[in-house]
C-alpha positions in Angstrom: -30.3 -28.7 -86.0 -28.5 -31.5 -87.7 -26.3 -32.1 -84.7 -29.3 -32.3 -82.4 -30.9 -34.9 -84.7 -27.6 -36.9 -84.7 -27.3 -36.8 -80.9 -30.9 -38.0 -80.5 -30.3 -40.8 -83.0 -27.2 -41.9 -81.0 -29.2 -41.8 -77.7 -31.8 -44.0 -79.3 -29.2 -46.6 -80.3 -27.8 -46.6 -76.8 -31.3 -47.1 -75.3 -32.0 -49.8 -77.9 -29.1 -51.9 -76.7 -30.3 -51.9 -73.1 -34.1 -52.2 -73.3 -35.8 -55.5 -72.8 -39.3 -54.8 -74.0 -40.2 -55.5 -77.6 -42.8 -52.7 -77.7 -40.0 -50.3 -76.8 -37.9 -51.8 -79.6 -40.7 -51.0 -82.1 -41.2 -47.5 -80.7 -37.5 -46.8 -81.0 -37.5 -48.0 -84.6 -40.3 -45.6 -85.3 -38.4 -42.7 -83.6 -35.3 -43.5 -85.7 -37.4 -43.4 -88.8 -38.6 -39.9 -88.0 -35.1 -38.8 -87.2 -33.8 -40.2 -90.4 -36.6 -38.5 -92.3 -35.6 -35.1 -90.7 -31.9 -35.8 -91.4 -32.6 -36.6 -95.0 -34.5 -33.3 -95.5 -31.7 -31.3 -93.9 -28.8 -33.2 -95.3 -30.0 -33.6 -98.9 -31.3 -30.1 -99.4 -28.8 -29.4 -102.2 -30.0 -32.3 -104.4 -32.8 -32.2 -106.9 -36.4 -32.4 -105.8 -36.8 -35.9 -107.2 -34.0 -37.4 -105.0 -35.3 -35.5 -102.0 -38.9 -36.6 -102.3 -37.7 -40.2 -103.0 -35.5 -40.4 -99.9 -38.0 -38.5 -97.7 -40.9 -40.8 -98.7 -38.8 -43.9 -98.0 -37.7 -42.7 -94.5 -41.2 -41.3 -93.5 -43.5 -43.9 -95.0 -41.4 -47.0 -94.7 -39.0 -46.5 -91.7 -41.2 -44.3 -89.5 -44.6 -45.8 -90.3 -44.7 -49.2 -92.1 -41.8 -51.0 -90.4 -42.9 -50.1 -86.8 -46.5 -51.1 -87.7 -45.2 -54.5 -88.9 -43.1 -54.9 -85.8 -46.2 -54.2 -83.5 -48.1 -56.7 -85.6 -45.5 -59.3 -85.0 -45.6 -58.7 -81.3 -49.4 -59.1 -81.3 -49.3 -62.2 -83.5 -46.6 -64.0 -81.5 -47.4 -62.8 -78.0 -43.8 -62.1 -77.2 -43.0 -59.2 -75.0 -39.5 -59.3 -73.5 -36.0 -60.1 -74.6 -34.1 -63.2 -73.4 -30.6 -62.1 -72.7 -28.1 -64.9 -73.4 -26.5 -64.5 -69.9 -25.8 -60.9 -70.5 -27.0 -58.2 -68.2 -28.2 -54.7 -69.2 -25.0 -53.2 -67.7 -22.9 -55.4 -70.0 -24.9 -54.4 -73.0 -24.5 -50.8 -72.1 -20.7 -51.2 -71.7 -20.6 -52.9 -75.2 -22.6 -50.0 -76.6 -20.2 -47.4 -75.1 -17.3 -49.4 -76.4 -18.8 -49.5 -79.9 -19.1 -45.7 -79.8 -15.4 -45.4 -78.9 -14.4 -47.9 -81.6 -16.5 -46.1 -84.2 -15.1 -42.7 -83.3 -11.5 -44.1 -83.5 -12.0 -45.7 -86.9 -13.6 -42.5 -88.2 -10.7 -40.5 -86.9 -8.1 -42.8 -88.5 -9.7 -42.9 -92.0 -11.0 -39.3 -92.1 -11.5 -38.1 -95.6 -12.5 -34.7 -97.0 -15.1 -36.2 -99.3 -16.9 -38.0 -96.4 -18.8 -36.4 -93.5 -17.0 -37.7 -90.4 -20.0 -37.2 -88.2 -22.4 -39.2 -90.4 -19.7 -41.8 -91.1 -19.0 -42.3 -87.3 -22.7 -42.6 -86.4 -23.3 -45.0 -89.3 -20.5 -47.2 -88.0 -22.0 -47.1 -84.5 -25.4 -48.1 -86.0 -23.9 -51.1 -87.7 -22.1 -52.2 -84.5 -25.2 -51.6 -82.4 -27.2 -53.9 -84.8 -24.4 -56.6 -84.5 -24.4 -56.3 -80.7 -28.1 -56.7 -80.6 -28.0 -59.8 -82.8 -25.2 -61.4 -80.7 -26.5 -60.7 -77.3 -30.2 -61.5 -77.8 -31.6 -64.9 -78.4 -35.1 -63.9 -79.7 -35.6 -63.8 -83.4 -37.5 -60.6 -83.1 -34.5 -58.9 -81.5 -32.4 -60.2 -84.4 -34.8 -58.7 -86.9 -34.6 -55.4 -85.1 -30.8 -55.7 -85.2 -30.8 -56.2 -89.0 -33.1 -53.1 -89.3 -30.7 -51.1 -87.2 -27.8 -52.2 -89.5 -29.7 -51.2 -92.6 -30.4 -47.8 -91.0 -26.6 -47.6 -90.6 -26.3 -48.4 -94.3 -28.7 -45.5 -95.1 -26.5 -43.2 -93.0 -23.4 -44.3 -94.8 -25.1 -43.4 -98.1 -26.1 -40.0 -96.6 -22.5 -39.4 -95.6 -21.6 -39.2 -99.2 -25.0 -38.8 -100.7 -24.8 -35.0 -101.2 -22.2 -35.6 -103.8 -23.6 -39.0 -105.1 -27.5 -38.9 -105.1 -27.6 -42.0 -107.3 -25.9 -44.0 -104.6 -28.5 -42.8 -102.1 -31.3 -44.0 -104.3 -29.6 -47.4 -104.8 -29.0 -47.8 -101.1 -32.7 -46.9 -100.4 -33.9 -49.6 -102.8 -31.7 -52.2 -101.2 -33.0 -50.9 -97.9 -36.6 -51.6 -98.8 -35.8 -55.0 -100.4 -33.9 -56.3 -97.4 -36.5 -55.1 -94.8 -39.5 -56.4 -96.7 -37.7 -59.7 -97.2 -36.8 -60.2 -93.5 -40.3 -59.2 -92.3 -41.9 -61.4 -95.0 -39.8 -64.4 -93.9 -40.7 -63.9 -90.3 -44.4 -63.8 -91.1 -44.7 -66.6 -93.6 -42.0 -69.0 -92.5 -40.6 -68.7 -89.0 -43.8 -68.0 -87.1 -46.3 -69.7 -89.4 -44.4 -72.9 -89.9 -42.0 -73.4 -87.0 -43.7 -71.4 -84.3 -40.3 -70.5 -82.9 -39.5 -67.1 -81.3 -36.1 -68.1 -80.0 -33.2 -68.4 -82.4 -31.7 -71.2 -80.4 -34.8 -73.3 -81.1 -34.0 -73.2 -84.9 -30.9 -75.3 -84.3 -33.1 -78.2 -83.5 -35.1 -77.9 -86.8 -34.2 -80.7 -89.3 -34.7 -80.6 -93.0 
């Protein structure tokens, strides 16, 4: 079962790198939240109920429900609908995504350790690189925000890779998870859109103090 969940998560990352519709972005983030919720339940079954409930609540309530709802709210508020690709086609994005998979697998193989789950470690690396690719290739601020959320999902998977042995680390990573996501979404709502009315990251370079 855990392998199926991991494969579905990887597929969602590949699709995220090629899609151009922001509603699809938000839907994929919701799907990833549900997948991380299921992964947390299966992966952390050996931990105490306190840790399990804490991580499960964070993945279900925050990643699967709250964050996607906020993303859909941003879409409605700004009226944005599609990505602007900075001269990069979907085929190029797909090639970069596949290359990221290969690099992540190679790094995982080279630094394999008996204390770290190689599958989770490799997928976490791929999630981090997918977020970076999304930020680099897309010019819309919304896409950058989704890229950062993808990166923090990767951080969560990193903590899960060693979380069975270190439940405290999982809890700390989750707290940082929540803090960073709320901070980014709050900045978007209260500063970027409300004050600058800019949805394109390139437009911010023209803003003067």
